[in-house]
N, CA, C and O of each residue as an XYZ file, in Angstrom:
344
protein
N     148.508    285.189    144.274
C     148.387    284.570    142.973
C     146.977    284.826    142.471
O     146.007    284.608    143.198
N     146.858    285.281    141.249
C     145.521    285.495    140.695
C     145.098    284.279    139.871
O     145.895    283.370    139.639
N     143.851    284.270    139.437
C     143.287    283.115    138.743
C     144.008    282.819    137.431
O     144.080    281.661    137.017
N     144.536    283.834    136.778
C     145.221    283.626    135.498
C     146.569    282.945    135.701
O     146.951    282.089    134.903
N     147.294    283.309    136.754
C     148.621    282.743    136.995
C     148.559    281.290    137.473
O     149.471    280.515    137.184
N     147.513    280.911    138.191
C     147.422    279.604    138.836
C     147.692    278.422    137.932
O     148.697    277.737    138.125
N     146.836    278.147    136.947
C     147.038    276.962    136.109
C     148.373    276.985    135.365
O     149.030    275.951    135.245
N     148.778    278.151    134.866
C     150.032    278.261    134.132
C     151.226    277.999    135.052
O     152.200    277.360    134.655
N     151.137    278.497    136.270
C     152.217    278.300    137.233
C     152.399    276.805    137.523
O     153.524    276.308    137.565
N     151.297    276.102    137.722
C     151.385    274.677    138.014
C     151.844    273.882    136.793
O     152.562    272.893    136.941
N     151.444    274.296    135.599
C     151.911    273.626    134.384
C     153.425    273.756    134.263
O     154.121    272.790    133.949
N     153.929    274.979    134.520
C     155.383    275.178    134.455
C     156.101    274.334    135.509
O     157.153    273.758    135.235
N     155.540    274.262    136.695
C     156.119    273.436    137.761
C     156.164    271.966    137.333
O     157.190    271.304    137.484
N     155.048    271.458    136.798
C     155.021    270.063    136.341
C     156.030    269.834    135.224
O     156.693    268.798    135.188
N     156.149    270.785    134.321
C     157.127    270.669    133.236
C     158.555    270.590    133.782
O     159.362    269.798    133.296
N     158.869    271.408    134.790
C     160.208    271.365    135.401
C     160.461    270.016    136.068
O     161.549    269.451    135.956
N     159.443    269.507    136.764
C     159.603    268.226    137.443
C     159.804    267.102    136.429
O     160.640    266.224    136.640
N     159.055    267.118    135.344
C     159.217    266.108    134.295
C     160.619    266.181    133.698
O     161.236    265.153    133.416
N     161.116    267.401    133.506
C     162.467    267.576    132.955
C     163.523    266.998    133.888
O     164.604    266.611    133.445
N     163.208    266.939    135.185
C     164.121    266.342    136.164
C     163.994    264.824    136.206
O     164.696    264.154    136.964
N     163.090    264.287    135.383
C     162.902    262.844    135.348
C     161.869    262.330    136.329
O     161.809    261.129    136.592
N     161.053    263.224    136.876
C     160.042    262.817    137.837
C     158.692    262.629    137.150
O     158.424    263.215    136.102
N     157.863    261.813    137.753
C     156.531    261.535    137.225
C     155.503    261.866    138.292
O     155.674    261.512    139.459
N     154.435    262.544    137.893
C     153.385    262.910    138.843
C     152.531    261.688    139.162
O     152.090    260.969    138.266
N     152.307    261.467    140.453
C     151.463    260.377    140.917
C     150.511    260.951    141.958
O     150.929    261.677    142.860
N     149.237    260.622    141.827
C     148.247    261.091    142.802
C     147.763    259.911    143.616
O     147.517    258.831    143.079
N     147.629    260.119    144.893
C     147.156    259.083    145.811
C     146.043    259.657    146.668
O     146.112    260.805    147.107
N     145.033    258.862    146.898
C     143.974    259.225    147.828
C     144.238    258.471    149.114
O     144.420    257.253    149.106
N     144.258    259.191    150.205
C     144.501    258.582    151.515
C     143.381    258.983    152.463
O     142.680    259.968    152.234
N     143.223    258.217    153.516
C     142.200    258.525    154.496
C     142.480    259.867    155.165
O     143.622    260.196    155.485
N     141.426    260.621    155.362
C     141.513    261.885    156.079
C     141.364    261.565    157.566
O     140.271    261.231    158.025
N     142.437    261.666    158.302
C     142.429    261.312    159.709
C     141.532    262.213    160.545
O     141.169    261.861    161.667
N     141.177    263.363    160.012
C     140.320    264.304    160.734
C     138.859    264.210    160.304
O     138.016    264.936    160.831
N     138.548    263.331    159.360
C     137.166    263.207    158.874
C     136.253    262.697    159.987
O     136.665    261.871    160.801
N     135.018    263.186    160.021
C     134.072    262.698    161.031
C     133.889    261.189    160.916
O     133.676    260.655    159.827
N     133.976    260.522    162.041
C     133.757    259.082    162.066
C     134.981    258.236    161.790
O     134.953    257.027    162.020
N     136.063    258.841    161.298
C     137.243    258.035    160.960
C     137.825    257.347    162.185
O     138.111    256.151    162.151
N     138.000    258.092    163.254
C     138.612    257.508    164.462
C     137.736    256.400    165.047
O     138.254    255.393    165.529
N     136.424    256.579    165.009
C     135.525    255.536    165.495
C     135.633    254.281    164.630
O     135.681    253.164    165.144
N     135.671    254.477    163.326
C     135.807    253.338    162.409
C     137.127    252.616    162.611
O     137.177    251.386    162.613
N     138.188    253.377    162.781
C     139.507    252.790    163.014
C     139.517    252.007    164.317
O     140.028    250.888    164.357
N     138.966    252.573    165.379
C     138.916    251.881    166.675
C     138.120    250.584    166.562
O     138.498    249.571    167.150
N     137.019    250.610    165.809
C     136.209    249.401    165.632
C     136.974    248.327    164.869
O     136.891    247.147    165.209
N     137.714    248.727    163.845
C     138.514    247.764    163.073
C     139.624    247.159    163.936
O     139.878    245.956    163.872
N     140.276    247.985    164.732
C     141.339    247.494    165.610
C     140.769    246.521    166.636
O     141.362    245.475    166.900
N     139.629    246.863    167.208
C     138.992    245.986    168.193
C     138.598    244.653    167.550
O     138.739    243.595    168.164
N     138.108    244.713    166.318
C     137.723    243.486    165.608
C     138.935    242.598    165.367
O     138.858    241.383    165.549
N     140.043    243.184    164.964
C     141.267    242.408    164.719
C     141.819    241.854    166.027
O     142.185    240.682    166.108
N     141.877    242.704    167.051
C     142.411    242.257    168.338
C     141.532    241.203    168.994
O     142.029    240.362    169.742
N     140.239    241.238    168.725
C     139.323    240.293    169.339
C     139.166    238.993    168.571
O     138.461    238.090    169.021
N     139.802    238.888    167.441
C     139.662    237.678    166.629
C     140.393    236.517    167.283
O     141.560    236.630    167.659
N     139.682    235.391    167.415
C     140.307    234.185    167.970
C     141.213    233.523    166.948
O     142.292    233.032    167.283
N     140.773    233.513    165.714
C     141.524    232.841    164.657
C     141.984    233.896    163.670
O     141.162    234.548    163.026
N     143.280    234.068    163.547
C     143.804    235.091    162.643
C     144.256    234.511    161.313
O     144.907    235.208    160.534
N     143.930    233.253    161.031
C     144.408    232.644    159.784
C     143.858    233.383    158.562
O     144.560    233.527    157.562
N     142.596    233.857    158.635
C     142.055    234.621    157.508
C     142.839    235.912    157.308
O     143.167    236.278    156.179
N     143.135    236.597    158.401
C     143.897    237.836    158.319
C     145.312    237.559    157.823
O     145.829    238.281    156.970
N     145.933    236.518    158.355
C     147.285    236.163    157.913
C     147.309    235.849    156.419
O     148.221    236.270    155.708
N     146.314    235.116    155.949
C     146.230    234.790    154.524
C     146.042    236.021    153.674
O     146.648    236.158    152.611
N     145.190    236.923    154.150
C     144.955    238.164    153.419
C     146.242    238.985    153.331
O     146.594    239.487    152.263
N     146.937    239.116    154.455
C     148.170    239.911    154.464
C     149.248    239.271    153.592
O     149.961    239.975    152.877
N     149.374    237.949    153.643
C     150.346    237.260    152.788
C     150.036    237.499    151.316
O     150.939    237.768    150.523
N     148.755    237.403    150.949
C     148.362    237.624    149.559
C     148.616    239.067    149.144
O     149.060    239.323    148.024
N     148.337    240.012    150.040
C     148.557    241.426    149.730
C     150.040    241.710    149.500
O     150.395    242.420    148.559
N     150.907    241.159    150.352
C     152.345    241.358    150.187
C     152.837    240.726    148.885
O     153.659    241.309    148.179
N     152.331    239.531    148.569
C     152.728    238.867    147.321
C     152.287    239.697    146.120
O     153.023    239.824    145.142
N     151.087    240.259    146.199
C     150.570    241.086    145.114
C     151.429    242.332    144.935
O     151.751    242.708    143.808
N     151.799    242.970    146.035
C     152.666    244.151    145.953
C     154.024    243.798    145.367
O     154.596    244.569    144.597
N     154.534    242.638    145.732
C     155.820    242.193    145.198
C     155.719    241.975    143.686
O     156.627    242.350    142.944
N     154.618    241.372    143.229
C     154.408    241.171    141.790
C     154.343    242.500    141.054
O     154.926    242.649    139.980
N     153.637    243.464    141.630
C     153.515    244.783    141.007
C     154.891    245.445    140.907
O     155.225    246.031    139.878
N     155.681    245.352    141.967
C     157.015    245.962    141.962
C     157.908    245.310    140.914
O     158.639    246.001    140.205
N     157.852    243.984    140.812
C     158.681    243.288    139.814
C     158.256    243.651    138.397
O     159.103    243.828    137.520
N     156.953    243.763    138.168
C     156.453    244.153    136.846
C     156.899    245.570    136.513
O     157.305    245.846    135.384
N     156.828    246.455    137.480
C     157.256    247.837    137.258
C     158.739    247.903    136.933
O     159.152    248.683    136.074
N     159.535    247.098    137.605
C     160.974    247.078    137.328
C     161.244    246.591    135.911
O     162.083    247.156    135.210
N     160.535    245.539    135.484
C     160.744    244.995    134.139
C     160.334    245.991    133.069
O     161.059    246.178    132.092
N     159.182    246.635    133.236
C     158.720    247.564    132.208
C     159.562    248.832    132.183
O     159.724    249.442    131.126
N     160.097    249.235    133.320
C     160.945    250.438    133.356
C     162.253    250.212    132.626
O     162.854    251.159    132.120
N     162.701    248.964    132.566
C     163.970    248.641    131.914
C     163.836    248.409    130.418
O     164.848    248.201    129.749
N     162.629    248.437    129.867
C     162.436    248.169    128.457
C     162.918    249.361    127.624
O     162.551    250.503    127.905
N     163.733    249.101    126.607
C     164.196    250.201    125.747
C     163.030    250.809    124.963
O     162.115    250.103    124.540
N     163.081    252.109    124.782
C     162.074    252.796    124.000
C     160.765    253.018    124.728
O     159.794    253.490    124.136
N     160.730    252.690    125.981
C     159.485    252.862    126.744
C     159.269    254.351    126.986
O     160.166    255.052    127.456
N     158.070    254.825    126.660
C     157.710    256.231    126.882
C     157.330    256.415    128.339
O     156.384    255.791    128.819
N     158.052    257.258    129.037
C     157.783    257.467    130.470
C     157.108    258.752    130.715
O     156.809    259.084    131.862
């Protein structure tokens, strides 16, 4: 693929996907191979496993799940609205 074909090729691909009813979503995720990631992960796991009182963690997780549930319900409601531009 040369430099001229690249952007046009991806535009056509995105156009085909949109025509299929799909929407492009970008997500940033942790790079498992990044320097220091495994050490940081091990430290976080040790901190959680070593905690005597997990009520703070339990509260955080409960709030996070409730927040995700609210986001999902809002997305469902807005997706069902007539005339909504997707």
